[in-house]
C-alpha angles and dihedrals in degrees: 000000000000120000093252094053090046090055092048092048091053093041090055089046091237090146128103118213132199120197111194111205119036098205129119091306105034103043095054091042089051092047091049094049091047089049089055089059103264123133104242133183119197117212123200135155090216103093091199092057090047095051092044093050093051087053090053091248119138114230088209105062096186096054103114113242095351096114094055099044090045094048091047094053097041089054090048091053094238094113132046137159135219143162092225112107094191088070089082089070096095094040125109100206124034114195118193114207103161124145119271116197143169130267118231086261089057096252126137116274108203095153089127092056091048093049093050092048089054094047095047098042096096089048097049102092114123093001137115108235109200126184117211099172121104108256143163120273116287093019092121090055088048089053091053091048091052090052091048092048092052095048141019090255123122124216112242089019111051098017135013123241125203145162124212109164122212114251100186143111132206135281092021102052095129091052095046093050089060094037108051127058110259114236115221131186138159145168093255140019098259094053087054092044094053098043090045092053095049095044093046090067087078108009118092088227145345126239108198111204125205094242144359091250090055089050091045091053090044091056091049098048094049089069094032087061092054088050093054093045091051090045086056093050092047091050087049091051092055091049091051090055090055092054098038096242131127113258093203091057088050095049093046090054093046093048089059083076108088094230099046115088104166116174123214128275124236151161096279144337111248138174133079100281118039097048094044109034097068091057090061091069100029091058094043095048091047088055086055093052100262126108113204093213099183091053093048092046094050089051087049095052092045096048088050092064099085089055090046089057092045088053087058090057098043091049088065107017121044099176143359139066125337125195114212115203113204129024098184118093089229134032124269099009136085106249113135099157116097091008121163085222091069087065094049089051088051091053089051093067092124093055135064105253132200120180129206128193126164089225095054112127122160099316117144119228136172088248135057117272129190126194095203111072096207090050088052092051093046111113095002124145094201137018120208117194105206104162123037098226107172089234088072089065088071096062116127105219096196087060091046090052092054092047096047123088089202130032109227120119113183112197107203092180107040084246105131125069103249094213092053092056098044091046088059090060095260132131113242123206119167141173107266095004133110 
């Protein structure tokens, strides 16, 4: 199909799109594409997700605006969900947005991508297959080879192949999709053209990269940069503790200089992306004979922070009850999976632990949880602030002092006012603070 005809086909929305994986990335993307007028089918192996989607109910309740846009487009018939992979057969674009993980040895786990590639191979003719997941370099090429090996098709001739990484964060995915430039790459010009034309219907701009591997590396280093920046802040925090100064005062002063953009230190780096993505290139580069020392050191520093916080506890409290405030990996959302707090709880195995988070419901964990923050604090020898949920700003420390058995407050985020804590008669220890 010539370029002019492709553009007309997309402009008239005579394009059917499949999004495989209706998670934090896939469901908002599918909803956005449907909202732009495309016919979209979402594919997911989780039947509960499929059923909820077809009812117009967002599986992720905290995702801002997702429920409304999903409900609207399901009702309009532009979006539906299924667990049947063969439904992609009459689609023009297939977007793969399945999760990628790390193995216990901290090697990339892209099994979900491989499985999808094998499942869709026989349906790939005359389609553009686009990968959205964060992956190690050369994974897009690997995906194309799998399809070629399973069929007689040739990438760039019988099917298009592209990589366009997600650049979003929960719970503002819908906003991010329309705020950040969309990176697009492909193995041929037509794959790039088709994907660019479709994504330009909602993205503010398109950045066309020279190859999928360049785009794969770009996605990894965006999060690796943040990891290195946080590691620098954590290293600085430990230095400031040695000299008895406040790291947050130092960072604020340093950032008044226009070329300084230091992030904040903390008790750990959680979430799905930042702790994992650097390893995608670290391990791949090591297999090719090069060790990215800076990226490895940044990971080591950030992974050491839970131990650093636990040492603050053990230096003052040898045994007893510890209240952990904040289970989510980021403030003011419900996101317990991949949380840094889980590592801190694991390191508290010699203590009685009770965990509070304002987003706790009826979840079951191998540790004690409490929905009422003051009940969680009652009788504790120590409090550790792990997640800076805004609700914790409302804590009355004089009341906390009366409820606690001990008096140690460990601030893992520089969130509390040390003077307020000390004035209440409590002992304050904090990352990067005297």
